[in-house]
C-alpha positions as MATLAB code, in Angstrom:
seq = 'XXXXXXXXXXXXXXXXXXXXXXXXXXXXXXXXXXXXXXXXXXXXXXXXXXXXXXXXXXXXXXXXXXXXXXXXXXXXXXXXXXXXXX';
ca = [
      32.236    8.017   11.995;
      29.053    6.889   10.596;
      26.420    6.870   13.365;
      24.589    4.010   14.803;
      21.470    6.208   13.984;
      22.213    6.341   10.251;
      22.758    3.029    9.807;
      19.321    1.849   11.577;
      17.838    4.262    8.782;
      19.838    3.326    5.699;
      19.047   -0.845    7.499;
      15.023    0.465    6.652;
      15.658    2.566    4.021;
      17.411   -0.780    2.240;
      13.689   -3.223    3.319;
      11.627   -0.593    2.199;
      12.885   -0.217   -1.510;
      13.122   -4.039   -1.317;
       9.029   -4.708    0.068;
       8.934   -1.662   -2.595;
      10.279   -3.925   -5.398;
       8.317   -7.126   -4.198;
       4.865   -5.366   -4.343;
       5.562   -3.591   -7.677;
       6.299   -7.112   -9.213;
       3.185   -8.487   -7.319;
       1.501   -5.426   -9.380;
       3.075   -5.648  -12.604;
       1.523   -9.690  -13.769;
      -2.078   -7.774  -13.568;
      -1.512   -4.548  -15.369;
      -3.280   -4.332  -18.855;
      -2.106   -1.096  -19.808;
       0.965   -0.701  -21.190;
       1.213    3.508  -20.286;
       1.229    2.115  -16.796;
       2.860   -0.803  -16.695;
       5.860    1.421  -18.399;
       5.444    4.010  -15.423;
       5.844    0.421  -12.987;
       8.643   -0.393  -14.945;
      10.312    2.739  -14.394;
       9.714    2.981  -10.530;
      11.127   -0.745  -10.406;
      14.035    0.589  -11.930;
      14.456    4.187   -9.611;
      13.690    1.064   -6.790;
      16.293   -1.243   -7.531;
      19.107    1.700   -8.093;
      18.244    3.153   -4.952;
      18.256   -0.398   -3.312;
      21.859   -0.570   -4.570;
      22.795    3.095   -3.472;
      21.563    2.054    0.354;
      23.083   -1.446    0.112;
      26.392    0.165   -0.518;
      26.447    3.284    2.074;
      25.731   -0.413    4.270;
      28.677   -2.246    3.233;
      31.015    0.472    3.830;
      29.667    0.683    7.559;
      30.245   -3.304    7.484;
      26.225   -3.897    7.809;
      24.498   -6.333    6.020;
      21.356   -4.879    6.643;
      18.248   -6.730    6.898;
      15.514   -7.980    4.484;
      11.973   -6.431    5.334;
       9.661   -8.418    8.125;
       7.787  -11.604    7.258;
       4.639  -10.241    8.639;
       4.909   -6.611    6.344;
       5.458   -8.557    3.520;
       2.223  -11.018    3.963;
       0.289   -8.426    5.033;
       1.447   -6.176    2.087;
       1.526   -8.946   -0.390;
      -2.784   -9.740    0.731;
      -3.890   -6.329    0.704;
      -2.256   -6.400   -2.783;
      -4.283   -9.230   -3.820;
      -7.806   -8.041   -2.066;
      -7.415   -5.044   -4.124;
      -6.876   -6.678   -7.370;
      -9.170   -9.234   -7.018;
      -6.933  -12.201   -7.258;
];
């Protein structure tokens, strides 16, 4: 039997991975350097793999997980665009 705290942790990890992927997508359009772009692509692939793994664990626990909070997504988007000058 999986503990409730473990499920909560998996939910947070999965939501964080989703936020990471969204942030990487936001930045990727602004990157001109191919080496940096390749690193971001690799990071996104790693995040996607981790997201799939945490989602599978959640499914085994019969839990749907959660989406990142709307306010957190909005703040992340604003910070990214401010720093990129967009």
